[in-house]
PyMOL CGO cylinders between C-alpha atoms (Angstrom):
from pymol import cmd
from pymol.cgo import CYLINDER

trace = [
    CYLINDER, 49.78, -87.36, -1.62, 48.20, -84.03, -0.63, 0.3, 1, 1, 1, 1, 1, 1,
    CYLINDER, 48.20, -84.03, -0.63, 49.14, -82.45, 2.73, 0.3, 1, 1, 1, 1, 1, 1,
    CYLINDER, 49.14, -82.45, 2.73, 46.44, -82.56, 5.38, 0.3, 1, 1, 1, 1, 1, 1,
    CYLINDER, 46.44, -82.56, 5.38, 44.98, -78.97, 5.75, 0.3, 1, 1, 1, 1, 1, 1,
    CYLINDER, 44.98, -78.97, 5.75, 43.09, -79.39, 9.04, 0.3, 1, 1, 1, 1, 1, 1,
    CYLINDER, 43.09, -79.39, 9.04, 45.93, -79.58, 11.53, 0.3, 1, 1, 1, 1, 1, 1,
    CYLINDER, 45.93, -79.58, 11.53, 46.05, -76.22, 13.33, 0.3, 1, 1, 1, 1, 1, 1,
    CYLINDER, 46.05, -76.22, 13.33, 48.76, -76.70, 16.04, 0.3, 1, 1, 1, 1, 1, 1,
    CYLINDER, 48.76, -76.70, 16.04, 49.95, -78.84, 18.88, 0.3, 1, 1, 1, 1, 1, 1,
    CYLINDER, 49.95, -78.84, 18.88, 47.70, -80.04, 21.64, 0.3, 1, 1, 1, 1, 1, 1,
    CYLINDER, 47.70, -80.04, 21.64, 50.37, -81.44, 23.86, 0.3, 1, 1, 1, 1, 1, 1,
    CYLINDER, 50.37, -81.44, 23.86, 53.81, -83.06, 24.06, 0.3, 1, 1, 1, 1, 1, 1,
    CYLINDER, 53.81, -83.06, 24.06, 54.42, -86.37, 25.78, 0.3, 1, 1, 1, 1, 1, 1,
    CYLINDER, 54.42, -86.37, 25.78, 57.81, -87.15, 27.27, 0.3, 1, 1, 1, 1, 1, 1,
    CYLINDER, 57.81, -87.15, 27.27, 59.14, -90.05, 29.24, 0.3, 1, 1, 1, 1, 1, 1,
    CYLINDER, 59.14, -90.05, 29.24, 60.21, -89.88, 32.88, 0.3, 1, 1, 1, 1, 1, 1,
    CYLINDER, 60.21, -89.88, 32.88, 61.58, -92.46, 35.28, 0.3, 1, 1, 1, 1, 1, 1,
    CYLINDER, 61.58, -92.46, 35.28, 60.52, -90.78, 38.53, 0.3, 1, 1, 1, 1, 1, 1,
    CYLINDER, 60.52, -90.78, 38.53, 57.15, -89.16, 38.58, 0.3, 1, 1, 1, 1, 1, 1,
    CYLINDER, 57.15, -89.16, 38.58, 57.56, -87.45, 41.97, 0.3, 1, 1, 1, 1, 1, 1,
    CYLINDER, 57.56, -87.45, 41.97, 60.86, -85.87, 40.93, 0.3, 1, 1, 1, 1, 1, 1,
    CYLINDER, 60.86, -85.87, 40.93, 59.20, -84.72, 37.56, 0.3, 1, 1, 1, 1, 1, 1,
    CYLINDER, 59.20, -84.72, 37.56, 56.24, -83.34, 39.55, 0.3, 1, 1, 1, 1, 1, 1,
    CYLINDER, 56.24, -83.34, 39.55, 58.52, -81.26, 41.78, 0.3, 1, 1, 1, 1, 1, 1,
    CYLINDER, 58.52, -81.26, 41.78, 60.45, -79.97, 38.73, 0.3, 1, 1, 1, 1, 1, 1,
    CYLINDER, 60.45, -79.97, 38.73, 57.47, -79.05, 36.56, 0.3, 1, 1, 1, 1, 1, 1,
    CYLINDER, 57.47, -79.05, 36.56, 55.04, -77.96, 39.23, 0.3, 1, 1, 1, 1, 1, 1,
    CYLINDER, 55.04, -77.96, 39.23, 57.14, -76.54, 42.02, 0.3, 1, 1, 1, 1, 1, 1,
    CYLINDER, 57.14, -76.54, 42.02, 60.12, -75.26, 40.07, 0.3, 1, 1, 1, 1, 1, 1,
    CYLINDER, 60.12, -75.26, 40.07, 58.68, -74.22, 36.63, 0.3, 1, 1, 1, 1, 1, 1,
    CYLINDER, 58.68, -74.22, 36.63, 55.20, -73.30, 37.76, 0.3, 1, 1, 1, 1, 1, 1,
    CYLINDER, 55.20, -73.30, 37.76, 53.12, -75.73, 35.75, 0.3, 1, 1, 1, 1, 1, 1,
    CYLINDER, 53.12, -75.73, 35.75, 49.57, -76.77, 37.10, 0.3, 1, 1, 1, 1, 1, 1,
    CYLINDER, 49.57, -76.77, 37.10, 48.10, -80.26, 37.31, 0.3, 1, 1, 1, 1, 1, 1,
    CYLINDER, 48.10, -80.26, 37.31, 45.50, -81.32, 34.79, 0.3, 1, 1, 1, 1, 1, 1,
    CYLINDER, 45.50, -81.32, 34.79, 43.18, -84.18, 35.29, 0.3, 1, 1, 1, 1, 1, 1,
    CYLINDER, 43.18, -84.18, 35.29, 44.41, -87.33, 33.64, 0.3, 1, 1, 1, 1, 1, 1,
    CYLINDER, 44.41, -87.33, 33.64, 42.26, -90.27, 32.57, 0.3, 1, 1, 1, 1, 1, 1,
    CYLINDER, 42.26, -90.27, 32.57, 42.92, -93.74, 34.04, 0.3, 1, 1, 1, 1, 1, 1,
    CYLINDER, 42.92, -93.74, 34.04, 44.91, -95.61, 31.38, 0.3, 1, 1, 1, 1, 1, 1,
    CYLINDER, 44.91, -95.61, 31.38, 44.57, -98.91, 33.12, 0.3, 1, 1, 1, 1, 1, 1,
    CYLINDER, 44.57, -98.91, 33.12, 47.63, -98.75, 35.37, 0.3, 1, 1, 1, 1, 1, 1,
    CYLINDER, 47.63, -98.75, 35.37, 49.83, -96.88, 32.85, 0.3, 1, 1, 1, 1, 1, 1,
    CYLINDER, 49.83, -96.88, 32.85, 51.44, -94.32, 35.15, 0.3, 1, 1, 1, 1, 1, 1,
    CYLINDER, 51.44, -94.32, 35.15, 51.95, -90.75, 34.25, 0.3, 1, 1, 1, 1, 1, 1,
    CYLINDER, 51.95, -90.75, 34.25, 50.64, -87.13, 34.73, 0.3, 1, 1, 1, 1, 1, 1,
    CYLINDER, 50.64, -87.13, 34.73, 49.30, -84.27, 32.70, 0.3, 1, 1, 1, 1, 1, 1,
    CYLINDER, 49.30, -84.27, 32.70, 50.46, -80.62, 33.36, 0.3, 1, 1, 1, 1, 1, 1,
    CYLINDER, 50.46, -80.62, 33.36, 49.95, -77.29, 31.80, 0.3, 1, 1, 1, 1, 1, 1,
    CYLINDER, 49.95, -77.29, 31.80, 51.40, -73.78, 31.64, 0.3, 1, 1, 1, 1, 1, 1,
    CYLINDER, 51.40, -73.78, 31.64, 49.58, -71.17, 29.69, 0.3, 1, 1, 1, 1, 1, 1,
    CYLINDER, 49.58, -71.17, 29.69, 48.03, -72.87, 26.66, 0.3, 1, 1, 1, 1, 1, 1,
    CYLINDER, 48.03, -72.87, 26.66, 50.72, -75.55, 26.54, 0.3, 1, 1, 1, 1, 1, 1,
    CYLINDER, 50.72, -75.55, 26.54, 50.20, -79.12, 27.89, 0.3, 1, 1, 1, 1, 1, 1,
    CYLINDER, 50.20, -79.12, 27.89, 52.92, -81.62, 28.78, 0.3, 1, 1, 1, 1, 1, 1,
    CYLINDER, 52.92, -81.62, 28.78, 52.04, -85.20, 29.38, 0.3, 1, 1, 1, 1, 1, 1,
    CYLINDER, 52.04, -85.20, 29.38, 54.38, -87.50, 31.32, 0.3, 1, 1, 1, 1, 1, 1,
    CYLINDER, 54.38, -87.50, 31.32, 54.60, -91.25, 30.79, 0.3, 1, 1, 1, 1, 1, 1,
    CYLINDER, 54.60, -91.25, 30.79, 56.54, -93.28, 33.34, 0.3, 1, 1, 1, 1, 1, 1,
    CYLINDER, 56.54, -93.28, 33.34, 59.06, -95.82, 32.21, 0.3, 1, 1, 1, 1, 1, 1,
    CYLINDER, 59.06, -95.82, 32.21, 61.32, -98.01, 34.20, 0.3, 1, 1, 1, 1, 1, 1,
    CYLINDER, 61.32, -98.01, 34.20, 64.52, -96.85, 32.42, 0.3, 1, 1, 1, 1, 1, 1,
    CYLINDER, 64.52, -96.85, 32.42, 65.04, -93.85, 30.21, 0.3, 1, 1, 1, 1, 1, 1,
    CYLINDER, 65.04, -93.85, 30.21, 66.06, -94.70, 26.64, 0.3, 1, 1, 1, 1, 1, 1,
    CYLINDER, 66.06, -94.70, 26.64, 69.63, -94.19, 25.45, 0.3, 1, 1, 1, 1, 1, 1,
    CYLINDER, 69.63, -94.19, 25.45, 69.30, -91.68, 22.64, 0.3, 1, 1, 1, 1, 1, 1,
    CYLINDER, 69.30, -91.68, 22.64, 72.76, -92.53, 21.23, 0.3, 1, 1, 1, 1, 1, 1,
    CYLINDER, 72.76, -92.53, 21.23, 73.81, -89.01, 20.69, 0.3, 1, 1, 1, 1, 1, 1,
    CYLINDER, 73.81, -89.01, 20.69, 70.48, -87.60, 19.61, 0.3, 1, 1, 1, 1, 1, 1,
    CYLINDER, 70.48, -87.60, 19.61, 69.24, -84.34, 21.08, 0.3, 1, 1, 1, 1, 1, 1,
    CYLINDER, 69.24, -84.34, 21.08, 65.41, -84.26, 21.23, 0.3, 1, 1, 1, 1, 1, 1,
    CYLINDER, 65.41, -84.26, 21.23, 64.32, -81.49, 23.48, 0.3, 1, 1, 1, 1, 1, 1,
    CYLINDER, 64.32, -81.49, 23.48, 61.50, -79.24, 24.56, 0.3, 1, 1, 1, 1, 1, 1,
    CYLINDER, 61.50, -79.24, 24.56, 61.69, -75.54, 24.16, 0.3, 1, 1, 1, 1, 1, 1,
    CYLINDER, 61.69, -75.54, 24.16, 59.81, -73.25, 26.71, 0.3, 1, 1, 1, 1, 1, 1,
    CYLINDER, 59.81, -73.25, 26.71, 59.33, -69.55, 25.97, 0.3, 1, 1, 1, 1, 1, 1,
    CYLINDER, 59.33, -69.55, 25.97, 60.39, -66.99, 28.64, 0.3, 1, 1, 1, 1, 1, 1,
    CYLINDER, 60.39, -66.99, 28.64, 59.65, -63.37, 27.75, 0.3, 1, 1, 1, 1, 1, 1,
    CYLINDER, 59.65, -63.37, 27.75, 62.80, -61.31, 26.94, 0.3, 1, 1, 1, 1, 1, 1,
    CYLINDER, 62.80, -61.31, 26.94, 62.11, -58.88, 29.82, 0.3, 1, 1, 1, 1, 1, 1,
    CYLINDER, 62.11, -58.88, 29.82, 62.27, -61.66, 32.44, 0.3, 1, 1, 1, 1, 1, 1,
    CYLINDER, 62.27, -61.66, 32.44, 64.61, -64.06, 30.76, 0.3, 1, 1, 1, 1, 1, 1,
    CYLINDER, 64.61, -64.06, 30.76, 67.69, -63.18, 32.85, 0.3, 1, 1, 1, 1, 1, 1,
    CYLINDER, 67.69, -63.18, 32.85, 65.83, -63.04, 36.15, 0.3, 1, 1, 1, 1, 1, 1,
    CYLINDER, 65.83, -63.04, 36.15, 64.03, -66.35, 35.44, 0.3, 1, 1, 1, 1, 1, 1,
    CYLINDER, 64.03, -66.35, 35.44, 67.35, -68.10, 34.61, 0.3, 1, 1, 1, 1, 1, 1,
    CYLINDER, 67.35, -68.10, 34.61, 68.87, -66.63, 37.81, 0.3, 1, 1, 1, 1, 1, 1,
    CYLINDER, 68.87, -66.63, 37.81, 65.90, -67.88, 39.84, 0.3, 1, 1, 1, 1, 1, 1,
    CYLINDER, 65.90, -67.88, 39.84, 66.20, -71.38, 38.41, 0.3, 1, 1, 1, 1, 1, 1,
    CYLINDER, 66.20, -71.38, 38.41, 69.93, -71.43, 39.20, 0.3, 1, 1, 1, 1, 1, 1,
    CYLINDER, 69.93, -71.43, 39.20, 69.10, -70.33, 42.78, 0.3, 1, 1, 1, 1, 1, 1,
    CYLINDER, 69.10, -70.33, 42.78, 66.64, -73.18, 42.97, 0.3, 1, 1, 1, 1, 1, 1,
    CYLINDER, 66.64, -73.18, 42.97, 69.48, -75.60, 42.16, 0.3, 1, 1, 1, 1, 1, 1,
    CYLINDER, 69.48, -75.60, 42.16, 68.70, -76.23, 38.55, 0.3, 1, 1, 1, 1, 1, 1,
    CYLINDER, 68.70, -76.23, 38.55, 71.84, -77.25, 36.67, 0.3, 1, 1, 1, 1, 1, 1,
    CYLINDER, 71.84, -77.25, 36.67, 72.36, -75.78, 33.22, 0.3, 1, 1, 1, 1, 1, 1,
    CYLINDER, 72.36, -75.78, 33.22, 74.35, -77.41, 30.33, 0.3, 1, 1, 1, 1, 1, 1,
    CYLINDER, 74.35, -77.41, 30.33, 76.19, -74.23, 29.59, 0.3, 1, 1, 1, 1, 1, 1,
    CYLINDER, 76.19, -74.23, 29.59, 75.77, -70.53, 29.45, 0.3, 1, 1, 1, 1, 1, 1,
    CYLINDER, 75.77, -70.53, 29.45, 73.13, -68.57, 27.78, 0.3, 1, 1, 1, 1, 1, 1,
    CYLINDER, 73.13, -68.57, 27.78, 73.79, -68.37, 24.02, 0.3, 1, 1, 1, 1, 1, 1,
    CYLINDER, 73.79, -68.37, 24.02, 72.58, -65.95, 21.39, 0.3, 1, 1, 1, 1, 1, 1,
    CYLINDER, 72.58, -65.95, 21.39, 71.51, -66.99, 17.93, 0.3, 1, 1, 1, 1, 1, 1,
    CYLINDER, 71.51, -66.99, 17.93, 69.23, -65.68, 15.17, 0.3, 1, 1, 1, 1, 1, 1,
    CYLINDER, 69.23, -65.68, 15.17, 65.79, -67.30, 14.52, 0.3, 1, 1, 1, 1, 1, 1,
    CYLINDER, 65.79, -67.30, 14.52, 63.83, -66.17, 11.52, 0.3, 1, 1, 1, 1, 1, 1,
    CYLINDER, 63.83, -66.17, 11.52, 65.88, -62.94, 11.37, 0.3, 1, 1, 1, 1, 1, 1,
    CYLINDER, 65.88, -62.94, 11.37, 65.49, -62.09, 15.06, 0.3, 1, 1, 1, 1, 1, 1,
    CYLINDER, 65.49, -62.09, 15.06, 68.27, -62.40, 17.73, 0.3, 1, 1, 1, 1, 1, 1,
    CYLINDER, 68.27, -62.40, 17.73, 67.13, -64.67, 20.57, 0.3, 1, 1, 1, 1, 1, 1,
    CYLINDER, 67.13, -64.67, 20.57, 68.69, -66.02, 23.75, 0.3, 1, 1, 1, 1, 1, 1,
    CYLINDER, 68.69, -66.02, 23.75, 68.65, -69.65, 24.83, 0.3, 1, 1, 1, 1, 1, 1,
    CYLINDER, 68.65, -69.65, 24.83, 69.95, -71.81, 27.60, 0.3, 1, 1, 1, 1, 1, 1,
    CYLINDER, 69.95, -71.81, 27.60, 69.52, -75.53, 28.29, 0.3, 1, 1, 1, 1, 1, 1,
    CYLINDER, 69.52, -75.53, 28.29, 68.88, -77.57, 31.35, 0.3, 1, 1, 1, 1, 1, 1,
    CYLINDER, 68.88, -77.57, 31.35, 67.57, -81.07, 32.09, 0.3, 1, 1, 1, 1, 1, 1,
    CYLINDER, 67.57, -81.07, 32.09, 64.55, -82.27, 34.01, 0.3, 1, 1, 1, 1, 1, 1,
    CYLINDER, 64.55, -82.27, 34.01, 65.12, -84.92, 36.68, 0.3, 1, 1, 1, 1, 1, 1,
    CYLINDER, 65.12, -84.92, 36.68, 64.70, -87.73, 34.07, 0.3, 1, 1, 1, 1, 1, 1,
    CYLINDER, 64.70, -87.73, 34.07, 67.41, -86.18, 31.89, 0.3, 1, 1, 1, 1, 1, 1,
    CYLINDER, 67.41, -86.18, 31.89, 65.06, -84.64, 29.18, 0.3, 1, 1, 1, 1, 1, 1,
    CYLINDER, 65.06, -84.64, 29.18, 66.82, -81.60, 27.81, 0.3, 1, 1, 1, 1, 1, 1,
    CYLINDER, 66.82, -81.60, 27.81, 64.83, -78.39, 28.16, 0.3, 1, 1, 1, 1, 1, 1,
    CYLINDER, 64.83, -78.39, 28.16, 65.61, -75.26, 26.16, 0.3, 1, 1, 1, 1, 1, 1,
    CYLINDER, 65.61, -75.26, 26.16, 64.59, -71.92, 27.70, 0.3, 1, 1, 1, 1, 1, 1,
    CYLINDER, 64.59, -71.92, 27.70, 64.43, -69.28, 25.00, 0.3, 1, 1, 1, 1, 1, 1,
    CYLINDER, 64.43, -69.28, 25.00, 62.97, -65.80, 24.53, 0.3, 1, 1, 1, 1, 1, 1,
    CYLINDER, 62.97, -65.80, 24.53, 61.83, -66.60, 21.01, 0.3, 1, 1, 1, 1, 1, 1,
    CYLINDER, 61.83, -66.60, 21.01, 58.07, -66.39, 21.27, 0.3, 1, 1, 1, 1, 1, 1,
    CYLINDER, 58.07, -66.39, 21.27, 55.69, -69.00, 19.84, 0.3, 1, 1, 1, 1, 1, 1,
    CYLINDER, 55.69, -69.00, 19.84, 54.33, -68.30, 16.35, 0.3, 1, 1, 1, 1, 1, 1,
    CYLINDER, 54.33, -68.30, 16.35, 51.24, -66.07, 16.41, 0.3, 1, 1, 1, 1, 1, 1,
    CYLINDER, 51.24, -66.07, 16.41, 48.48, -66.27, 13.88, 0.3, 1, 1, 1, 1, 1, 1,
]
cmd.load_cgo(trace, "trace")
């Protein structure tokens, strides 16, 4: 089977949350996303947000799934020149991190990364490795 050649990138990521108001406070008030209009899905609760060209869609569930040791996560880019000050600002805002900033090599380039969780427990990687550019 031949690979599809018409996919050009992501349009959005959908994640599960169990408290829409807590998620809104985290993504809008703390991380600086903005609200996008969301169609009415017939009572299926959720929200759509964006930052830059990236969209995140939230779907509300009664209980978060047990991932049984898996580590699915989102990775948000923070430019190198403001990485430390952004992490410090989030710590001052009460965001709990899962450890200290680590350094690794991605595609031959040293990058920094640190992980936190949103209010629903979704792991979020903050990294200074930029998105791919065309």
